[in-house]
Residue, then its C-alpha position, 0 to 999 in steps of 0.5 A: m069752489l074746486g070746480l071754479l079752481k079747475k077752470v082756472i088753467g087749462d092744458p099743461s099747467q093743469r097738473q101744477v094747479k091740482k098740486n097747488e090746490k092741495i097746498v091751499d087745502q093745507i094752508d086752510a087746515l092751519a087757519d084755526d091753529m093760527k087764529k088761536l095764537s096771540d099776536d106775540g105767538l104769531q110774531k115768534k113764527t118768523a124766528e122759528y121759520k128762519e131757524r128751521l131753514e138753517k137746519g136744512e128745511t127748504l122754503d117749499d117745506l115752509l110754504p103752507e105754514a108761512f102762507a097761513t101765518v101771513r094770512e092771519a097777520s094780514t087779517r089782524v094788521l090790515g083787516m084783509t084776508p086773502y081768499r083761496v084764489q089769492l093763495l093760489g096766485g101766491i103759490a104760482l109767484h113763489q114758483g117763479n111764474i106770472s099770476e094773471m089776475k084781473t085788475g082790482e083783485g088785490k094783487t098787492l095783497v097776493g104779493t105779500l105771501p111769496v115776499y114774506l116766504n122768500a124774505l125768510a132766507g135773508k138774501g133780500v127780496h125786491v118788489v118792483t113797481v112801475n112808478e115811485y108813487l106805487a112803490r111808496r104807497d105799497c111800501e107804507m101799506m104792506g110795510e106794517l104787515y112785514r114789520f109786525l112779522g119782524l122783517t125789515v122793509g126799505l124804500n129805494e127812491s131816486g135822490l137817495t145818498k149811497e149810504e141810504k141806498a145801501e141801507a134800503y137794499r140791506a132790508d129783508i124786503t126792498y120796494s123800488t122802481n125798475n129804473e132805479l134798480g137798473f141804474d143802481y146795478l150800472r153804478d155798482n159796476m162802475v165802482l172801484y171797490k166792492e165796499q162801494m156797491v149798494q146792491r146785494p147779489l140779485n136773489f128774488a124779484l117780484v115784478d108788479e105790472v110785469d108785462s109793462i116792465l118785461v115786455d113793453e120796456a124790455r128793450t129800453p136801454l138804461i144808459i149812464s153817460g159822460s159829456v163829450e166836448r163838441s160844438t153845438q153850433l151845427y145844431t143851430q144851423a141845421n135847425s134854421f135850415i129845417r125850419v123853412l122846409k115844406a112837407e111832401e116837397d122837401y121831406t116825407f113822413d111815414e105816420k105809421t113807422k115814424a120814419v122821416q127823410l129828405t126828398e131829392e129836392g130837400v137834399s139839393k136845398a141842403e147842398r145849396a144852403f151849406g155850400i157843398e157838392n154832395l151831402y152824402d160824401q164821407k166828409h159830410v157825415q156829421l152834417n147829414h146826421h145833424l140834419n136828420q136829427s133836426l128833421k126828426a125833432h121838428v116832424v116826429m117829436q111833438r111838444d106836450g106829447d113826446y116831451v114837455v118844456e119845464d123850467g127851461d129844460v126839455v123833459i121826456v114823457d114816458q110813452f107807456t106810463g105818461r110820466l115825466m122822466k126827469g134827468r133822462r135825455y134822448s141819445d144821438g143828438l136828438h135831445q140837442a136838436i129838440e133844444a135847438k127847435e125850442g130855442m133853448q140853450i143846447q147842452r153837450e152831447s153825451m157818451t155812453l159809459a155803461s148800459i143794460t136793458f131791462q130784459n138782461y137785468f131781470r134775467m140775472y135774478q135767481k128767481l123772478a115772478g110777476m103779477t099783472g091783469t093783462a099777460k095772456t097776450e104775451e104768454e109765449e114771450f114770457r116763456n121763451i125769454y124768462g122761462m115763466d109760465v102765465m097762470v090765470i087766476p079767476t076773479n073772486k066776484p064776477i066782474a060787474r063792469e059793462d064794456r061798450p063798443d068803440l064809437i067812431y066819428k067823422t071829424m075830431e070836432a064831432k068826437f070831442k063834442a060828443v065826449v064833452t056832452e057825455i061827460e056833462a050828462f054823467h056829471k049832472k047825474g052825479q056819477p063820477v067820470l074818469v076820462g082817459t087821454v093819450s097825450v098831455e095835449t088831448s087832456e088839455l083840449v078836453s079840459k078847455l071844452l069842459n071849462k066852456r060848459r062850466v063843468p068842474h074837473h081835475v086834470l092829471n098829466a105829466k105836467n102836474h103829477e105832484r098832485e097825483a095822490d090827491i086827484i086820485e083820492g077824489a076821482g071816485q066821489q060823487g060828481a067828480v070829473t077827472i081827465a088823465t093821461n095813462m098815468a092813472g092806468r096802472g095800479t091806481d085804485i079809485k075808491l068809490g064815494d058814498g052813494v056812487r055805487e047806486l048811481g052806477g059806479l065809476h064811468v070810464l071814457g077813453t078818448e082814443r086807443h093807445e099804442s098798446r092794447r094792454i094800456d087800454n085794458q088797464l084803463r078799463g080795469r079802473a072800473g068794476r073792481q071787486g064787483d063794484 
């Protein structure tokens, strides 16, 4: 075992791990004492630790006992006992670092160790997840454990009143999404009186899927805005004009950088259409801006890829998580241009009142820690920006997953034909299949082709996300076929049904590469979890 742990982390962090291994030995040594305690005796430990903290002991002094307490409580309440490697992961998190654990190694359980320890200080601990489904799931599952140990747990969701939010933040442990935390912080900064604030000072945050939040979305600004009185007529005019333009002749589009601009010919057409001499004249700045946004709306922004139209609204699809971002709008008039393109009522433009990026928000915490299955690729960024080291925790059982190379086809038609044939073959065998797609459009195309071949299946994309939990529950059953956008990537644990393991487990088929290599790894990680 020690040999395995030594292999965990090479170079500078080696010494740290050696120290941490000694702590794990101390935790192991306490196991028998904890087993002997009654439930009541185990629950009394929390009050004892709080008292010792008040008398001047530090969290580090309490670590071995606190971790041993959680380990025993977890065995009794959840029926799960953290392994040695999970204890190592928990120690790294308490030290404000990132534990990289392969997907399927029970990151949620590892988180309970540092969360319990840091919650003892009574300053609040935030457990951050990428979406509300995971926040609710983890809060319900792990909440039992924390309540058994006498701590309070809150769930901070969108749509809560100020009072409910304040109550969720007053709990020892608060589960929330990164968006909700950031927006609450902005709203707190706009109130007149301190009593109206909902958050407490930012103490300790444990970020699940840390690479998604602190790297992929690091520079995503959260913006609170108010509306501006401005005519929407120009959007309609710009839209009618852009509709008649021809690609290459009137505008150029760069597929890679997603940049689009009018050519000389396009500019002269615009000048003729709007009866002006020079489009780039100072006095036509606004018209020029509207034309550019309209061009972008038509050429760059794809319906059912970048956004969907739902109940008469243009709703943005989050490119990293595949979820609908209700209530969010593109800035700089792009949203209005899309509304004009889709022939909908154009809503007023907005003006920014407060804004912050995730990067700046999370750097305000006293201590920050993170878990993920895929962080080694961004190690330098974590160290330079957040001062966090990445600790690679080994797998408990060898990975049983077989990764196959990419198959490349000459035409889209041939590719999707092959995709459907493969799904059909596995379905006949009774092996469950999870098909990963990049956009809503692709997921619907695959679904159409499967219907032609009469293969029963479920589609999970931003359009029908409310059935997400049910679809994921059934995705590991014999003969199940599930088509999903990257919503089914992070944090979703697909449980295998009876007899599926003998058939070869879950077959994951990606239809194309994602923008981020880590999303591909996340999709892969849905198979072969815990040696399955």
